[in-house]
N, C-alpha and C positions, 0 to 999 in steps of 0.2 A: 134788252137791258133796261131797270126804270129809272128814266131820267128826271123824275120828281121828286129825287132827295135833296134838300138843300145842304149847304154846307154854311158852318159859321166861316166870320172873318179869319181866323185863327187855321183854318183847313185847309188841306189842299187833297186831291185824287192823283193816285200815282198809279201807273200803269205795271201790273207786274209781270206781262209781256208772257202769260201763261194762260191760254183758255181765255183769252180776252177777259181775265177778272182784273177789277179795279180796287183799290185799297184807300179808305178816308185814312188820312194820318195830320197829325198837329205840324203847322209849318214848321215851328220852334216847340222844341218837346222830346218825348223818346219816340225815335223811328226806327225801324227795324232793319236789321244789319245782318252780315254774312252769314251769323250764326244760327239763326232760323232759317236761312235758305239751306244750309247744310244738314240741320235737323231734320226739314221734310224729305229732303232727299236719303238721307242717314236710314229713315224710317221704312219696315216692311209692311205696307198694306195692300190689303186686296179689298176689290169692290164689296165684298161681302161684310165688311169688317164696320164694327161700332168703334169709332174712335175719341179719344178725349186729349185734350190740351190743356195742361194748367199753367198758370200765370201768363195767359194768354194773350195779354195787352190788348193791341187792337186788331188780333185776329189774326197776324200773318202766317202762323204754323197751318193753321185749319185752312186758311186758302189756299196754299200751297198745296196742301195734302190734297184738297178737293179738286185743285187743277191738275194733278198729277195721277190720281189714283181714284179718283170716284168711289169712294166707299158709300156705305147706304146711310151712317149717318156721323156726325163730328158736333163734337159740345167743346166749347172752349169756357175756361171758368177763369174768372179775374176779380179781384178784390176791388179794385177800382172803377168805380162805378161809370163816372165819363168815357172811360176805355171802352166799357162794354157797351156803353147805349153808341157809340162811334161804330164797333165791329159789328152792332146789328142793324145799323145803317148801312154799313157795306155788303151785308148780306142782301138786305134789301135792294139795294143798288144794283146789285148782280142778280138778284131773282134767286136765290138758293137757299131764302130764309128757311124752307121746308127741310132743309139737309145741313147746312152750317148755322150752329145756334150758337148764342152767348150768352152766360148765366153772372150775375154779380153776387159772388161769394165768398165766403172765406173757407179754402182745401183745409182746415184745423177743423171744421164744422164737422164731427162724425154722423150728426144726424141726417145733415144736408147730404153728405157721402152716399149713404145708405140710399137714400131718396134716387141717387142715379142709377141704380144699378150695378152691372158688370162692362166689362169693355175687353175687347180684343186686342188694342193697341193704346197705349198712352203716351202723349210726347210731353216734355217740359224743357221749358228754355228758363230757368229760375232765375233769382237774384246773385249774382256771383259773389260778391264782396260781402265778408264778414261785417255785422254790426257791433264793431267793438273799439270804436273809436268815441262814442258818448255824446257826439255832438251833431248830430245827424237831426234835422227836421222827420217828424212821422208826419207831416202833411206835405211833404216836399215829394212830387209824382215822380220825378227823376231819380231821387235817393230811394224810393220804394221799388223802383224797378230795379236798379243797379246793386241795393245793399240789402242784408236778410234783416229789414227792418220789423215789416209783418208777418214772414214766414223765413226758416233756415231751410235747410239742406235735410234734415231729418222729418221736418214737417212734409215734405214734397215726396218723400219716400214713402213714409208710413202713411201717406192718404193712396198712394200709388197701388200701394200692398191690397188694402181695402178696394181699389176700383177695378184692378185688373181680374180678368176672369182664371181658373184652372188654366196655367199655360199660356197669358196673354203675354206679351211684350211691352216692355218700356223701354223708351228711346229719352235721353237727357243729353244735351250739351251743357258745358261747365270749362271753367279753365283746368288745366293739367296739374297745379298744384293742389288740387281737390281730390284727384283720382284716387288716393286712398281712403278717404273720407267715404268717399262714393261707394267704393267695392265694399267697405264695413257696415256701412247701413244699409245696403242693398241685402247684405247676407243676414244681418238683423233680422230684416224685416222679411226673409228668405224669398228673394228677389235675385236670382244668381247671376252675376255679370258674364256674359256669353259672347259679345263682340266690343270691340275698342277700335279709333279709328285718331291718329292725332294729325291734328291740322296745324303746319306751319305758313308762317308769313311767305316766308319763300325759302329757297336752298339754301344750308349753313344757318340758318337761322331757329333757334329753340320753338317748340310748338307754343303756340299759345290760347288753342282749343281744343276738347277734346270731346269726343261723341263717344258714347257707351250706351250699349244695348243689353237688358237684362231680362229675365223670362220669370216669371212667378212658379214657384216651386220646381224649378229647371234642377237639371244635373250639373255638375261641374265639370265644364268643360269651354276654355275662353279662347276665343282665335283674335290673333292681333291683325287686323287691315293694315295694308299697304298705307305709307304716310299721304296725306295730300297736301301739296303747294299750292298756295292762294296765288302767288306773284309771279312772275318773270321777272329778271334782273332789271329790264326797262321798265318796270311798275306796271305792265301790262297783266291783263289775269293769264293764268296758266289754259292751256288746252282743256286741262281737266274741269275748272271751274268756270270755262265757258259753257261747254258740255252740261254741266249742271243749270246753268243759266238758260239753257235752250239757246246758246247763241251757236254752238258747233253741230255739225250735222253729223 
C-alpha cells in the first residue's frame, strides 16, 4: 500500500473492511452510506468484466466492486472535480490505479461517452431528489450529490444505454417512489427491467431504498427478490446486512 498520499486537513481515511481497501473522504460533507454498499452487493460482476460507475462521488462503489469481484477494469465518472481528485488519490493509496480509475466528466456529454467504449456492467447511485424547489445553490456540493441539479434520472438512463454493450447489465439504487419513473425510462431507452429488490429500514416499516437491475435489449421478464431488512428491532444490523458488510461468517 502506498503510504505517501497526503491528506488535506478536512479529509479522513476510512477502512472499508474489505480486502484491506481504504477510502479518502471529507470529514464534513458527502460520505457514503448503506445504499452504496447494497448496490455493490446487488451487482453481478465477473472478473472478466469491464465496469463503469456513474455519479461515482468519492469512488466507494468502484472500490467495493473491486474488493468483492476483481473485474479487469473499473471506471468511475463524476462531475465534481474535487471528488474525482480525491478518488484517484484513493486508487493510488490502495495501489490499484491501473484497474480502478476516475474521470471528471459530465455524463450528458455524448462525445465523452463514445470515447469510453462499451461496458459489461454499469452501476449508478444517482441524486435521488427532484430539483423542483428552485432555491438550491448549484455550487452546493451536498445539494449536487442529493438533488437532480446537474443530471436527472433520464440523463443517467440515456447515458447507460450508450455505455452498455449488447445485453450488458445496469444496476441502480434509488428511492421506491421513483420506481415507475425508472421502469418507464429504462423501457424508453431499451433497457429491460430484470430484477428488483426492496430495502426496508426494519420489519413493518415501508421500504426506503430500491435496487433495480436492467439489461440492454433484454427480453421481458422481471424477478422480484425477497425484501431485505437493514435493522433489527433493537437497532442492530440484521444478519443479512452483516453478511453483506462481511461481518457474518
